[in-house]
N, C-alpha and C positions, 0 to 999 in steps of 0.2 A: 030253547036247549035239543036237539034231536032226538032220537029216541034210542041211538045207540049211543048217546054219551054215558059215558061212566061203564060201559060194556069194553072190558079187554077183547072179546074175540068178535066185536064190530066187524064186520066186513070192510074193508079200504078201499075206495076208489082205485081203477087201473088206467093206464093210458096207455093203449095199444098204437103205434104210429102202424099205417099202412104206405107203403115202398111202392109207387108208382114204377115199373119197368117197362121198355118195349118185349121184352121176351119171357113171359112168367116161368114157362118149364125150365129153361135156361137157368135163370134165376134161383127158382128153388134148388137146381143142381149144384149151383155155387153153394150155396149157401148151408147144403147137407156137408159138403167136401170143406168148406174154409171153415165153418163154426160149429159141425157136427149137429147141426139143427135137427129137428122130426118135426115129419108134417102129423098136423092135429086136425088138417081139414084141407081138403082139395077139391076143386071142380077144373076140369081141362076144358070142357063146353064152351066155344066159343071165345078162350081165351082164356089162361091159368090164373085161376083166384086160388089162394092157399094161406091157411094160417102155421104159421111155424113157432117154434120154441128151441131157444137156448137154453138147457138147464133150466127151464121156467120162463125165464125171458120171451116173452110173444112178441110177435110181430105178423104183420100180412104182406103179401106180395100178390097185387092186382098187374094188369095190362093198362098204359095208361088210355083215356080217353079224354080227349081233348074236348068231345062233346058236354062234359061234365068239368070241364078245367081240371082234369088232371093229367100232369105232364109229367113225364121221364127227367133226369137231370140230363139225358143224353137231347132231349129236345130243347131243354132249357138253355144246357151250354153249361151248367152248374146246377147246385141245390141248395136250397134257403134253409137245410135243416144237417146237422152230424148227428150222429147216433152213437152213444158213448157203450160200449159193451167192457163191463167190470168183472173181470173175472181172477181165478187164483194164480195163475200161469199166462200173462200177457206173451211172454217171449213166446211161449210154443203157440196159442192163439195166434199170433202175428205172421209166427215162420207159417202157418197150416193155410191164413189166407193167401199167404203171399204162393206157396205151392200149388192152392188152388186156381191162381190169376189173376188176384187184388194186386195193385201197383202201388209201394211205398210211396206213402205222403212225407212220412218222416217216422224214423228208426223209435223200437222203443228204447225209453231212458228214464233215468229217474229227472223229475222236473222238480223247481226249488221251489213249487205250493204243494209237493207232498201225494204226488201221482209219481209211478212210474207207467207212463204209458206210451203208445205209438199209435199213427195214422195211417189207414191205408183209405186204398178208393177201390170200390168194389167196381167189376165189369160194366156194371148198370151206370155208373156213376154217381154213386151214393158215397160219402164219406163215415169211416168207423174209428171214433178213437178206442185203442184196446187198451186197457189197465187195470189199475188196482192202485188203493191207496197206500202208503208206505207207512209201516207201523213208528 
């Protein structure tokens, strides 16, 4: 049994994605405009690396580095990951992302599996599903 077993205040593990992009500075600007992201950490020397937060949901942005096997979706012509952003008002966040330069993959709608969700592609090739569970 772990030493945190039974402790209701035990820290849970976190999983924080790092998105590889071709232009980190432009990516930071997009995520701020599209999702209201705040910058928690940023270095611009030698290419932008930044830790962003959307209401506490954190993710990293970093320039692609082929020497380390980190490629952007633009280089790969696709991505192996979709990001799911759960928010109170998916319609408003979806519209804000579109206004900031995202491309609609499918509109926000009620799905038969109990979610209201839509999907966008950001200007860097990452796909985001923006939604919330239906009550």
